[in-house]
VEXMAR-459332 format. One record per atom (N, C-alpha, C): atom name; x, y, z; residue number from 1. Coordinates in nm, 4 decimals, padded with zeros to 6 digits. Layout:
! VEXMAR-459332
REC  atomo        c1        c2        c3  num
REC     CA         X         Y         Z  NUM
...
//
This chain:
! VEXMAR-459332
REC  atomo        c1        c2        c3  num
REC      N   08.5380   11.0366   08.8433    1
REC     CA   08.4482   11.1282   08.9135    1
REC      C   08.5283   11.2400   08.9797    1
REC      N   08.4856   11.3605   08.9610    2
REC     CA   08.5546   11.4757   09.0191    2
REC      C   08.5021   11.5024   09.1604    2
REC      N   08.5932   11.5308   09.2499    3
REC     CA   08.5554   11.5585   09.3886    3
REC      C   08.4909   11.6967   09.3986    3
REC      N   08.3968   11.7088   09.4909    4
REC     CA   08.3340   11.8382   09.5174    4
REC      C   08.4382   11.9318   09.5785    4
REC      N   08.4298   12.0597   09.5455    5
REC     CA   08.5269   12.1561   09.5987    5
REC      C   08.4974   12.1955   09.7429    5
REC      N   08.3695   12.1941   09.7800    6
REC     CA   08.3338   12.2260   09.9181    6
REC      C   08.2297   12.1269   09.9684    6
REC      N   08.2337   12.0994   10.0968    7
REC     CA   08.1343   12.0172   10.1642    7
REC      C   08.0923   12.0915   10.2895    7
REC      N   07.9717   12.0654   10.3371    8
REC     CA   07.9240   12.1321   10.4575    8
REC      C   07.8951   12.0283   10.5658    8
REC      N   07.9443   12.0558   10.6854    9
REC     CA   07.9243   11.9691   10.8002    9
REC      C   07.8712   12.0499   10.9166    9
REC      N   07.8304   11.9811   11.0194   10
REC     CA   07.7911   12.0466   11.1429   10
REC      C   07.9125   12.0455   11.2354   10
REC      N   07.9434   12.1593   11.2929   11
REC     CA   08.0575   12.1693   11.3829   11
REC      C   08.0351   12.0835   11.5073   11
REC      N   08.1364   12.0081   11.5460   12
REC     CA   08.1266   11.9217   11.6635   12
REC      C   08.1243   12.0039   11.7932   12
REC      N   08.1755   12.1261   11.7865   13
REC     CA   08.1854   12.2096   11.9059   13
REC      C   08.0606   12.2955   11.9287   13
REC      N   08.0150   12.3655   11.8224   14
REC     CA   07.9056   12.4616   11.8417   14
REC      C   07.7794   12.4279   11.7614   14
REC      N   07.7842   12.3217   11.6790   15
REC     CA   07.6701   12.2737   11.5998   15
REC      C   07.6284   12.3674   11.4856   15
REC      N   07.7090   12.4695   11.4548   16
REC     CA   07.6826   12.5534   11.3377   16
REC      C   07.7314   12.4806   11.2133   16
REC      N   07.6863   12.5259   11.0980   17
REC     CA   07.7361   12.4699   10.9725   17
REC      C   07.8776   12.5207   10.9480   17
REC      N   07.9635   12.4307   10.9052   18
REC     CA   08.1008   12.4687   10.8711   18
REC      C   08.1334   12.4118   10.7340   18
REC      N   08.1868   12.4965   10.6460   19
REC     CA   08.2242   12.4513   10.5117   19
REC      C   08.3700   12.4097   10.5119   19
REC      N   08.3966   12.2955   10.4505   20
REC     CA   08.5347   12.2512   10.4326   20
REC      C   08.5666   12.2551   10.2838   20
REC      N   08.6890   12.2904   10.2528   21
REC     CA   08.7306   12.3104   10.1148   21
REC      C   08.8316   12.2049   10.0742   21
REC      N   08.8222   12.1598   09.9502   22
REC     CA   08.9154   12.0612   09.8975   22
REC      C   09.0562   12.1187   09.9003   22
REC      N   09.1488   12.0455   09.9614   23
REC     CA   09.2873   12.0907   09.9729   23
REC      C   09.3670   12.0453   09.8509   23
REC      N   09.4718   12.1173   09.8226   24
REC     CA   09.5544   12.0862   09.7059   24
REC      C   09.6797   12.0075   09.7444   24
REC      N   09.6764   11.9388   09.8583   25
REC     CA   09.7973   11.8695   09.9044   25
REC      C   09.8231   11.7399   09.8308   25
REC      N   09.7243   11.6861   09.7632   26
REC     CA   09.7415   11.5572   09.6987   26
REC      C   09.6904   11.5595   09.5561   26
REC      N   09.7751   11.5184   09.4641   27
REC     CA   09.7350   11.5153   09.3238   27
REC      C   09.6918   11.3753   09.2814   27
REC      N   09.6944   11.2819   09.3746   28
REC     CA   09.6604   11.1442   09.3398   28
REC      C   09.5139   11.1146   09.3709   28
REC      N   09.4686   11.0011   09.3231   29
REC     CA   09.3272   10.9665   09.3380   29
REC      C   09.2969   10.8897   09.4662   29
REC      N   09.4004   10.8613   09.5472   30
REC     CA   09.3781   10.7830   09.6693   30
REC      C   09.2982   10.8587   09.7751   30
REC      N   09.3120   10.9907   09.7747   31
REC     CA   09.2481   11.0692   09.8812   31
REC      C   09.2170   11.2106   09.8330   31
REC      N   09.1021   11.2607   09.8776   32
REC     CA   09.0679   11.4012   09.8567   32
REC      C   09.0501   11.4621   09.9958   32
REC      N   09.1522   11.5312   10.0473   33
REC     CA   09.1423   11.5903   10.1810   33
REC      C   09.0706   11.7252   10.1790   33
REC      N   08.9900   11.7472   10.2805   34
REC     CA   08.9155   11.8732   10.2960   34
REC      C   08.9499   11.9336   10.4308   34
REC      N   08.9445   12.0664   10.4375   35
REC     CA   08.9692   12.1343   10.5635   35
REC      C   08.8947   12.2666   10.5648   35
REC      N   08.8441   12.3031   10.6813   36
REC     CA   08.7739   12.4298   10.6948   36
REC      C   08.7724   12.4739   10.8395   36
REC      N   08.7437   12.6002   10.8599   37
REC     CA   08.7425   12.6578   10.9938   37
REC      C   08.6025   12.7101   11.0240   37
REC      N   08.5470   12.6645   11.1361   38
REC     CA   08.4152   12.7109   11.1780   38
REC      C   08.4251   12.8546   11.2298   38
REC      N   08.3111   12.9220   11.2359   39
REC     CA   08.3059   13.0580   11.2914   39
REC      C   08.3532   13.0608   11.4370   39
REC      N   08.3365   12.9487   11.5076   40
REC     CA   08.3782   12.9448   11.6483   40
REC      C   08.5277   12.9156   11.6633   40
REC      N   08.5961   12.8938   11.5509   41
REC     CA   08.7401   12.8708   11.5556   41
REC      C   08.7815   12.7242   11.5534   41
REC      N   08.6854   12.6347   11.5531   42
REC     CA   08.7144   12.4913   11.5516   42
REC      C   08.7531   12.4473   11.4098   42
REC      N   08.8661   12.3777   11.3983   43
REC     CA   08.9106   12.3261   11.2693   43
REC      C   08.8376   12.1965   11.2382   43
REC      N   08.7828   12.1871   11.1192   44
REC     CA   08.7128   12.0658   11.0770   44
REC      C   08.7884   12.0057   10.9601   44
REC      N   08.8206   11.8772   10.9715   45
REC     CA   08.8866   11.8085   10.8609   45
REC      C   08.8035   11.6887   10.8186   45
REC      N   08.8096   11.6590   10.6903   46
REC     CA   08.7344   11.5480   10.6336   46
REC      C   08.8132   11.4985   10.5136   46
REC      N   08.7949   11.3741   10.4779   47
REC     CA   08.8606   11.3232   10.3581   47
REC      C   08.7783   11.2099   10.2993   47
REC      N   08.7892   11.1937   10.1691   48
REC     CA   08.7279   11.0798   10.1024   48
REC      C   08.8371   11.0089   10.0233   48
REC      N   08.8183   10.8805   10.0017   49
REC     CA   08.9162   10.8047   09.9244   49
REC      C   08.9565   10.6770   09.9954   49
REC      N   09.0807   10.6360   09.9747   50
REC     CA   09.1347   10.5135   10.0325   50
REC      C   09.1270   10.5173   10.1847   50
REC      N   09.0741   10.4116   10.2450   51
REC     CA   09.0535   10.4078   10.3906   51
REC      C   09.1829   10.4334   10.4686   51
REC      N   09.2933   10.3753   10.4258   52
REC     CA   09.4207   10.3944   10.4963   52
REC      C   09.4697   10.5384   10.4867   52
REC      N   09.4590   10.5964   10.3676   53
REC     CA   09.5027   10.7346   10.3477   53
REC      C   09.4148   10.8311   10.4269   53
REC      N   09.2838   10.8069   10.4267   54
REC     CA   09.1905   10.8920   10.5019   54
REC      C   09.2215   10.8844   10.6509   54
REC      N   09.2441   10.7637   10.7021   55
REC     CA   09.2728   10.7441   10.8441   55
REC      C   09.4002   10.8193   10.8846   55
REC      N   09.5058   10.8081   10.8062   56
REC     CA   09.6309   10.8749   10.8415   56
REC      C   09.6169   11.0272   10.8342   56
REC      N   09.5371   11.0754   10.7386   57
REC     CA   09.5135   11.2195   10.7289   57
REC      C   09.4379   11.2711   10.8505   57
REC      N   09.3294   11.2040   10.8876   58
REC     CA   09.2468   11.2495   10.9991   58
REC      C   09.3181   11.2362   11.1328   58
REC      N   09.4150   11.1439   11.1415   59
REC     CA   09.4899   11.1258   11.2664   59
REC      C   09.6090   11.2196   11.2783   59
REC      N   09.6455   11.2891   11.1706   60
REC     CA   09.7574   11.3831   11.1782   60
REC      C   09.7108   11.5057   11.2573   60
REC      N   09.7766   11.5321   11.3659   61
REC     CA   09.7284   11.6311   11.4622   61
REC      C   09.7314   11.7742   11.4093   61
REC      N   09.8303   11.8079   11.3274   62
REC     CA   09.8482   11.9493   11.2912   62
REC      C   09.8092   11.9841   11.1476   62
REC      N   09.7597   11.8872   11.0719   63
REC     CA   09.7168   11.9179   10.9366   63
REC      C   09.8293   11.9292   10.8363   63
REC      N   09.9526   11.8972   10.8780   64
REC     CA   10.0648   11.9076   10.7854   64
REC      C   10.0875   11.7779   10.7094   64
REC      N   09.9930   11.6872   10.7213   65
REC     CA   09.9985   11.5576   10.6534   65
REC      C   10.0121   11.5757   10.5033   65
REC      N   10.0877   11.4885   10.4407   66
REC     CA   10.0881   11.4834   10.2946   66
REC      C   10.0997   11.3381   10.2523   66
REC      N   10.0488   11.3082   10.1359   67
REC     CA   10.0434   11.1702   10.0868   67
REC      C   10.1534   11.1488   09.9849   67
REC      N   10.2357   11.0485   10.0076   68
REC     CA   10.3453   11.0204   09.9152   68
REC      C   10.3366   10.8784   09.8637   68
REC      N   10.3888   10.8560   09.7449   69
REC     CA   10.3933   10.7213   09.6880   69
REC      C   10.5340   10.6674   09.7005   69
//
């Protein structure tokens, strides 16, 4: 199954819709990381895939996370 290139969420800060885009940081099937910036400047991150990989991605404070084998 191919991951969607964009997803839409509600911003936690201002409640507007924010689009997140599939990132190219991982070529493996364990995780599909998404990231986007709301109009209010709030960074929104999301990921689908392996629970451990998703957790480590979402907990990385600066978004410089990468997945290695």
